[in-house]
C-alpha positions as CSV (number, residue, x, y, z in Angstrom):
1,M,-2.6,-14.1,18.9
2,T,-1.5,-11.0,20.9
3,I,1.9,-12.7,21.5
4,L,2.3,-13.3,17.7
5,I,1.6,-9.7,16.9
6,G,4.0,-8.5,19.5
7,L,6.6,-11.0,18.1
8,M,6.1,-9.6,14.6
9,L,6.8,-6.0,16.0
10,L,9.7,-7.2,18.1
11,V,11.4,-9.1,15.3
12,S,11.1,-6.2,12.8
13,A,12.3,-3.7,15.4
14,L,15.3,-5.7,16.6
15,A,16.3,-6.6,13.0
16,S,16.4,-2.9,12.0
17,V,18.7,-2.2,15.0
18,F,21.2,-5.1,14.5
19,I,21.5,-4.9,10.7
20,L,23.7,-1.8,11.0
21,A,26.2,-3.7,13.1
22,L,26.9,-6.3,10.4
23,D,28.6,-6.3,7.1
24,S,26.5,-6.2,3.9
25,K,26.3,-10.0,3.4
26,L,25.4,-10.8,7.0
27,S,23.0,-7.8,7.2
28,K,21.0,-9.1,4.2
29,R,20.9,-12.6,5.7
30,L,19.5,-11.1,9.0
31,A,17.0,-8.9,7.1
32,I,15.8,-11.9,5.0
33,A,15.5,-14.0,8.2
34,G,13.7,-11.2,10.1
35,S,11.2,-10.4,7.4
36,G,10.8,-14.2,6.7
37,I,9.9,-14.8,10.3
38,V,7.4,-12.0,10.2
39,L,5.9,-13.5,7.1
40,A,5.8,-16.9,8.6
41,I,4.0,-15.6,11.7
42,A,1.4,-13.9,9.4
43,I,0.9,-17.2,7.6
44,L,0.6,-19.0,11.0
45,I,-2.1,-16.6,12.0
46,L,-4.0,-17.2,8.8
47,V,-3.8,-21.0,9.1
48,S,-4.7,-20.9,12.8
49,S,-7.7,-18.7,12.1
50,L,-8.9,-20.8,9.2
51,L,-8.8,-23.9,11.5
52,Q,-10.5,-22.1,14.4
53,G,-13.1,-20.4,12.2
54,S,-12.5,-16.9,13.7
55,L,-10.1,-14.0,13.6
56,S,-10.5,-11.5,16.4
57,M,-8.3,-9.9,19.0
58,N,-8.2,-6.7,21.0
59,E,-5.7,-6.1,23.8
60,S,-4.8,-3.0,25.8
61,Y,-1.8,-2.1,27.9
62,P,-1.3,1.0,30.0
63,Y,0.9,3.6,28.4
64,I,0.2,7.2,29.5
65,N,-2.6,6.9,32.1
66,A,-2.8,10.6,32.8
67,F,-4.2,11.2,29.3
68,N,-6.1,7.9,29.0
69,I,-3.6,6.7,26.4
70,S,-2.9,3.0,26.2
71,L,-1.0,0.7,23.8
72,Q,-3.9,-1.0,22.1
73,L,-3.6,-3.7,19.4
74,Q,-6.4,-5.3,17.5
75,M,-6.6,-8.0,14.8
76,T,-9.7,-8.4,12.7
77,P,-10.0,-9.8,9.1
78,I,-9.5,-6.2,7.8
79,N,-6.3,-5.6,9.9
80,F,-4.9,-9.0,9.1
81,I,-5.3,-8.6,5.3
82,L,-3.2,-5.5,5.5
83,V,-0.6,-7.0,7.8
84,L,-0.2,-10.0,5.5
85,M,0.2,-7.7,2.5
86,T,2.9,-5.8,4.4
87,A,4.8,-9.0,5.3
88,I,4.8,-10.2,1.7
89,V,5.9,-7.0,0.1
90,A,8.6,-6.3,2.7
91,F,10.0,-9.8,2.3
92,A,10.1,-9.6,-1.5
93,A,11.7,-6.1,-1.3
94,I,14.5,-7.3,0.9
95,L,15.0,-10.6,-1.0
96,S,15.0,-9.3,-4.5
97,G,14.4,-5.5,-4.8
98,N,18.0,-4.5,-5.0
99,P,19.5,-6.0,-8.2
100,E,22.3,-3.4,-8.2
101,R,23.3,-4.5,-4.6
102,A,23.8,-0.9,-3.6
103,G,23.4,0.5,-0.1
104,V,22.4,-3.0,1.2
105,K,22.8,-2.3,5.0
106,T,21.0,1.1,4.9
107,A,18.2,-0.3,2.7
108,N,17.5,-3.3,4.8
109,T,17.6,-1.3,8.0
110,L,15.0,1.1,6.7
111,I,12.8,-1.6,5.2
112,M,12.6,-3.5,8.6
113,L,11.9,-0.2,10.3
114,F,9.1,0.6,7.8
115,E,7.7,-2.9,8.2
116,F,7.6,-2.4,12.0
117,S,5.7,0.9,11.5
118,A,3.2,-0.6,9.0
119,I,2.4,-3.6,11.2
120,G,2.0,-1.3,14.2
121,L,-0.2,1.1,12.3
122,F,-2.5,-1.5,10.8
123,T,-3.0,-3.2,14.2
124,S,-3.4,0.0,16.2
125,A,-6.7,0.3,18.1
126,N,-5.7,3.7,19.4
127,L,-5.3,6.9,17.3
128,F,-2.4,8.2,19.3
129,I,-0.4,5.0,18.6
130,F,-1.6,5.1,15.0
131,F,-0.1,8.6,14.6
132,I,3.3,7.5,16.0
133,F,3.5,4.5,13.7
134,W,2.4,6.8,10.8
135,D,5.3,9.1,11.3
136,I,7.9,6.3,11.8
137,G,6.9,4.9,8.4
138,V,7.1,8.3,6.7
139,I,10.6,9.0,8.1
140,A,11.9,5.6,7.0
141,L,10.7,6.2,3.4
142,F,12.0,9.7,3.4
143,F,15.5,8.3,4.0
144,M,15.0,5.6,1.5
145,I,14.4,8.2,-1.2
146,N,16.9,10.7,0.1
147,V,19.8,8.3,0.6
148,L,19.2,5.5,-1.8
149,G,17.4,7.2,-4.7
150,S,18.8,8.3,-8.1
151,A,20.2,11.6,-9.4
152,N,17.4,13.9,-8.3
153,R,16.6,12.1,-5.0
154,R,17.2,15.2,-2.9
155,Y,14.5,17.2,-4.7
156,A,12.1,14.2,-4.7
157,S,12.6,13.5,-1.0
158,I,12.2,17.1,0.1
159,K,9.0,17.3,-2.0
160,F,7.8,14.1,-0.3
161,I,8.5,15.2,3.2
162,I,6.9,18.6,2.7
163,Y,3.6,16.9,1.7
164,E,4.0,14.4,4.6
165,I,4.6,17.1,7.2
166,F,1.4,18.8,6.0
167,A,-0.5,15.6,6.2
168,S,0.9,14.7,9.7
169,S,0.0,18.2,11.0
170,L,-3.6,17.8,9.8
171,L,-3.8,14.3,11.1
172,L,-2.5,15.3,14.6
173,L,-4.9,18.3,14.7
174,G,-7.8,16.1,13.8
175,I,-6.9,13.5,16.4
176,M,-6.6,16.1,19.1
177,M,-10.0,17.6,18.2
178,I,-11.6,14.1,18.4
179,Y,-10.0,13.6,21.8
180,F,-11.3,17.0,23.2
181,Y,-14.8,16.9,21.6
182,T,-15.8,13.4,22.4
183,P,-17.3,13.0,25.9
184,V,-15.1,10.0,26.7
185,H,-11.8,12.0,26.0
186,S,-10.2,8.9,24.6
187,F,-8.0,7.9,21.7
188,N,-9.5,4.4,21.6
189,I,-11.0,3.9,18.2
190,S,-14.0,1.8,19.4
191,S,-14.8,4.3,22.1
192,I,-14.6,7.2,19.7
193,T,-16.9,5.3,17.3
194,A,-19.5,4.7,20.0
195,A,-19.4,8.4,21.2
196,A,-18.8,10.3,18.0
197,S,-22.5,11.0,17.4
198,S,-22.4,13.4,20.4
199,I,-19.9,15.7,18.6
200,P,-21.6,18.7,17.1
201,Q,-22.1,18.4,13.3
202,S,-20.1,21.4,12.4
203,T,-17.2,20.1,14.5
204,Q,-17.5,16.7,12.9
205,E,-17.3,18.2,9.5
206,L,-14.1,20.1,10.4
207,I,-12.6,16.9,11.9
208,F,-13.6,14.9,8.8
209,I,-12.0,17.5,6.5
210,L,-8.8,17.6,8.4
211,L,-8.4,13.8,8.5
212,F,-9.6,13.3,5.0
213,A,-7.0,15.8,3.7
214,A,-4.2,14.0,5.6
215,F,-5.2,10.6,4.3
216,A,-5.7,11.9,0.8
217,V,-2.0,13.0,0.7
218,N,-0.8,9.4,1.4
219,M,-3.3,7.6,-0.8
220,P,-2.7,9.9,-2.9
221,L,-5.7,11.6,-4.5
222,F,-6.0,14.6,-6.9
223,P,-5.0,17.4,-6.1
224,V,-2.5,16.4,-3.4
225,H,-0.8,13.6,-5.5
226,F,2.1,15.6,-7.0
227,W,4.7,14.1,-4.7
228,L,4.1,10.6,-5.9
229,P,5.5,10.6,-9.5
230,D,8.7,12.3,-8.6
231,A,9.2,10.1,-5.5
232,H,8.8,7.0,-7.6
233,T,11.0,8.2,-10.4
234,E,13.9,8.9,-8.0
235,A,13.3,6.2,-5.4
236,S,15.2,2.9,-5.5
237,T,13.3,-0.2,-6.6
238,Q,12.8,-1.2,-3.0
239,G,11.6,2.3,-2.1
240,S,9.0,2.2,-4.9
241,M,7.8,-1.2,-3.8
242,L,7.1,0.1,-0.3
243,L,5.8,3.5,-1.3
244,S,3.0,2.3,-3.6
245,G,2.7,-1.2,-2.1
246,V,2.3,-0.2,1.5
247,L,2.6,3.5,2.3
248,T,-0.4,4.4,0.2
249,K,-2.5,1.9,2.3
250,F,-1.8,4.1,5.3
251,G,-4.0,6.7,3.7
252,A,-6.6,4.2,2.5
253,Y,-6.9,2.5,5.8
254,G,-7.2,5.9,7.5
255,M,-10.1,6.7,5.1
256,L,-11.8,3.5,6.2
257,L,-11.4,4.5,9.8
258,I,-13.0,7.9,9.4
259,F,-15.9,6.6,7.4
260,T,-16.4,4.1,10.3
261,M,-15.9,6.5,13.2
262,L,-17.7,9.7,12.2
263,P,-21.4,9.7,11.5
264,I,-21.0,12.8,9.3
265,A,-19.4,10.5,6.7
266,N,-23.0,9.4,5.6
267,K,-23.7,13.0,4.4
268,L,-20.3,13.4,2.7
269,A,-20.2,10.0,0.9
270,V,-21.5,11.2,-2.5
271,P,-19.1,14.2,-2.9
272,I,-16.2,12.1,-1.7
273,A,-17.1,9.4,-4.3
274,V,-17.3,12.1,-7.0
275,L,-13.9,13.4,-6.1
276,A,-12.5,9.9,-6.1
277,G,-14.0,9.1,-9.5
278,F,-12.6,12.3,-10.9
279,S,-9.1,11.5,-9.5
280,T,-9.3,8.1,-11.2
281,I,-10.2,9.5,-14.6
282,Y,-7.7,12.4,-14.3
283,A,-4.9,10.0,-13.5
284,A,-5.8,7.7,-16.4
285,F,-5.4,10.6,-18.8
286,V,-2.1,11.8,-17.3
287,T,-0.8,8.2,-17.4
288,M,-1.2,8.0,-21.1
289,M,1.1,11.0,-21.5
290,Q,4.1,9.2,-19.9
291,H,6.9,7.2,-21.5
292,D,8.9,6.3,-18.4
293,I,7.4,2.9,-17.5
294,K,8.1,3.5,-13.8
295,R,6.2,6.8,-13.9
296,V,3.4,5.0,-15.7
297,I,3.1,2.6,-12.8
298,A,3.2,5.4,-10.3
299,Y,0.2,7.1,-11.9
300,T,-1.8,3.8,-11.9
301,T,-1.5,3.9,-8.1
302,I,-3.6,7.1,-8.1
303,I,-6.2,5.3,-10.3
304,D,-6.5,2.3,-8.0
305,M,-6.6,4.5,-4.9
306,G,-9.4,6.5,-6.4
307,I,-11.4,3.3,-7.0
308,I,-10.7,2.1,-3.5
309,L,-12.0,5.4,-2.1
310,V,-15.2,5.0,-4.1
311,A,-15.7,1.6,-2.5
312,I,-15.0,3.0,1.0
313,A,-17.5,5.8,0.4
314,A,-20.2,3.2,-0.5
315,M,-20.3,2.3,3.2
316,N,-21.6,-1.2,2.7
317,A,-20.1,-4.6,3.3
318,F,-19.2,-5.3,-0.4
319,G,-17.6,-1.9,-0.6
320,T,-15.6,-2.2,2.6
321,Y,-14.2,-5.7,1.9
322,G,-13.8,-4.8,-1.8
323,A,-11.6,-1.9,-0.7
324,V,-9.5,-3.9,1.7
325,Y,-9.1,-6.7,-0.8
326,A,-8.1,-4.1,-3.4
327,M,-5.5,-2.8,-1.0
328,F,-4.0,-6.3,-0.7
329,A,-4.2,-6.9,-4.5
330,H,-2.7,-3.6,-5.4
331,G,0.0,-4.0,-2.8
332,V,1.4,-7.2,-4.1
333,T,0.7,-6.5,-7.8
334,I,2.2,-3.0,-7.8
335,A,5.3,-4.3,-5.9
336,L,5.7,-7.0,-8.7
337,M,5.5,-4.3,-11.4
338,F,8.0,-2.0,-9.7
339,L,10.3,-5.0,-9.1
340,S,10.0,-5.9,-12.8
341,V,10.7,-2.4,-13.9
342,G,13.7,-2.0,-11.5
343,C,15.2,-5.2,-13.0
344,L,14.3,-4.0,-16.5
345,H,16.4,-0.9,-15.9
346,H,19.2,-3.0,-14.4
347,I,19.2,-5.3,-17.4
348,F,18.9,-2.8,-20.3
349,G,20.0,0.5,-18.7
350,S,16.7,2.2,-19.5
351,R,13.0,2.0,-18.6
352,D,11.8,4.3,-21.4
353,M,9.1,2.5,-23.4
354,K,10.3,4.3,-26.6
355,V,13.8,2.9,-26.1
356,V,13.5,-0.6,-24.6
357,K,12.3,-3.3,-27.1
358,G,11.9,-7.0,-27.1
359,V,12.0,-7.6,-23.4
360,V,10.4,-11.1,-23.4
361,S,12.9,-12.3,-26.0
362,K,16.0,-11.1,-24.0
363,A,14.8,-11.1,-20.4
364,A,11.8,-13.5,-20.4
365,S,11.3,-13.8,-16.6
366,T,11.2,-10.0,-16.2
367,G,9.0,-9.4,-19.3
368,Y,6.4,-12.0,-18.3
369,S,6.4,-11.0,-14.7
370,F,5.6,-7.4,-15.8
371,I,2.8,-8.7,-18.0
372,M,1.4,-10.7,-15.2
373,G,1.4,-7.5,-13.1
374,V,-0.6,-5.8,-15.9
375,F,-3.1,-8.6,-15.7
376,G,-3.4,-8.1,-11.9
377,I,-3.6,-4.3,-12.0
378,T,-6.4,-4.4,-14.6
379,G,-8.3,-7.1,-12.8
380,V,-8.0,-10.1,-15.2
381,P,-9.9,-13.2,-13.8
382,L,-7.9,-15.5,-11.5
383,T,-5.9,-12.6,-10.1
384,A,-6.7,-10.9,-6.7
385,G,-7.4,-7.7,-8.5
386,F,-10.4,-9.4,-10.2
387,I,-12.0,-10.4,-6.9
388,A,-11.4,-6.8,-5.6
389,D,-13.0,-5.2,-8.6
390,V,-16.1,-7.4,-8.5
391,L,-16.6,-6.6,-4.8
392,I,-15.9,-2.9,-5.3
393,F,-18.3,-2.4,-8.1
394,I,-21.1,-4.4,-6.5
395,G,-20.8,-2.2,-3.4
396,A,-20.5,1.0,-5.5
397,I,-23.5,0.2,-7.6
398,Q,-25.5,-0.7,-4.5
399,A,-24.7,2.7,-3.0
400,F,-24.6,5.0,-6.0
401,G,-26.5,3.2,-8.8
402,L,-24.9,2.9,-12.2
403,A,-22.9,6.0,-11.5
404,G,-20.8,3.9,-9.1
405,A,-19.4,2.1,-12.1
406,L,-18.0,5.2,-13.7
407,P,-14.4,4.8,-12.2
408,L,-14.3,1.6,-14.3
409,V,-13.7,3.9,-17.3
410,G,-10.3,4.8,-15.8
411,L,-9.5,1.2,-15.3
412,L,-10.4,0.4,-18.9
413,M,-8.4,3.3,-20.2
414,I,-5.3,2.2,-18.3
415,G,-5.8,-1.4,-19.5
416,A,-5.7,-0.2,-23.1
417,F,-2.6,1.9,-22.5
418,F,-0.8,-1.0,-20.8
419,Y,-1.6,-3.1,-23.9
420,L,0.3,-0.5,-25.9
421,V,3.2,-0.5,-23.5
422,V,3.4,-4.3,-23.5
423,N,3.1,-4.4,-27.3
424,R,5.8,-1.8,-27.9
425,S,8.4,-2.6,-25.3
426,F,7.8,-6.2,-24.3
427,M,6.4,-8.2,-27.2
428,M,8.0,-6.5,-30.2
429,T,10.9,-8.6,-31.5
430,K,12.1,-6.3,-34.2
431,D,15.5,-4.8,-33.3
432,P,15.3,-5.9,-29.6
433,S,17.4,-4.1,-27.0
434,Q,20.6,-5.9,-25.9
435,P,21.1,-6.7,-22.2
436,I,24.0,-5.1,-20.4
437,E,23.5,-6.8,-17.1
438,Y,21.6,-9.8,-15.8
439,I,19.5,-10.6,-12.7
440,G,20.0,-13.5,-10.3
441,M,17.8,-16.1,-8.7
442,E,16.9,-13.8,-5.9
443,E,15.1,-11.4,-8.2
444,K,13.3,-14.3,-9.9
445,A,12.3,-15.6,-6.4
446,G,10.8,-12.2,-5.7
447,Y,8.8,-12.5,-8.9
448,A,7.5,-15.9,-7.9
449,I,6.5,-14.7,-4.3
450,L,4.6,-11.7,-5.5
451,M,3.0,-13.4,-8.5
452,G,2.1,-16.4,-6.4
453,S,0.4,-14.2,-3.9
454,M,-1.5,-12.4,-6.6
455,L,-2.8,-15.7,-8.1
456,L,-3.3,-17.6,-4.8
457,F,-5.7,-15.1,-3.3
458,G,-7.3,-14.6,-6.7
459,I,-8.1,-18.2,-7.2
460,F,-8.9,-18.9,-3.5
461,P,-10.4,-15.6,-2.2
462,F,-12.1,-17.5,0.7
463,L,-8.7,-17.7,2.4
464,L,-9.0,-13.9,3.2
465,L,-12.8,-13.4,2.9
466,G,-13.9,-16.4,4.9
467,F,-14.4,-14.4,8.0
468,S,-16.2,-11.5,6.3
469,N,-20.0,-10.8,6.7
470,L,-20.7,-10.7,2.9
């Protein structure tokens, strides 16, 4: 399995290098092939693990011996779920996320580089390596917004990178404090987890606050979420698919790590859950004030990330696996919705719910794909989002009582608002908007891949949860 993980990293890294040397058509073929190989390897790991009945790997290779830094990779059910999600979203983004066929070489290079960083981050067993992959991913998405975005891309990308520099600085400081204050002086996550109880409580609190703030920026949570709506509004379709589909999971996975590593998390779980619940309700109210459909979807990410943090703060098996399953479900579903809205804008020249009408009558595949995304994001049965919500709220109620179900209010609010969006812009047949462009089979294939993933792991959750301890 170590060879397969290394191969995934190698393929994505090499593809990002060689794409620039080719013309647009060949570069896209190479990108599709590279991301397809990564996805095939992820599927091979899944099938192999199901046949063997286990999924576990931890390997370490010397890197900087003087500071006890090694290149450590791990694969557990939690890591694998996030790697599979990354592979699916990246493949769909390359295959179908650019209906305008603009900036093909640059986009594909940055997507492969980002995929490399995401797989590396999700399989890192070492905080130093985790930080390196974190920054590589941030840089890749900065250029996706800055170079490939729309009219106000410069403003949005600068705002994004300012927040990310702040987050990276806090993250690095927190990691350095962990290294110096644990007796083992190690960046190894398992070693830190075993020795963290020896860190003085006041120091643990400071480390937790630093890391929590860094991860909150990327999730994002209130009040450090303000980069997200602008970044999505100006980003290309591919950029939005990766921003909400994968980058936000950098922060969510980081939250899972600090709740696992630091014992002080037990004392801070309730206030963290309260903040997450407030973030969810706040985002739901703000969402209902939007009329740009892409901006609506951006705010739903804050809602789902708040719910995921409530599950992580529950600190039990249902909450943990519910959070990870929700990361997967949100990743593929939100990518489907951003792809649908990107194609909607390409077809009708607008994504304003007050302007675009009758989508299902004029662009059926795009309209129904968006509606399926709404089903997934609101947790309708047979979607992966439903399984995630069930696990999350069982875990949250176990930990916090009925108060753990309060974030469900935000989910119900956004479900009602999406019904309004669908009714006004997608199902209304009176005076429908007229298409000015059309999409091809590549975009429809992207719909199928993301929708299929959402339904496959909603109908057969044991494929990903078979190795859990629920």
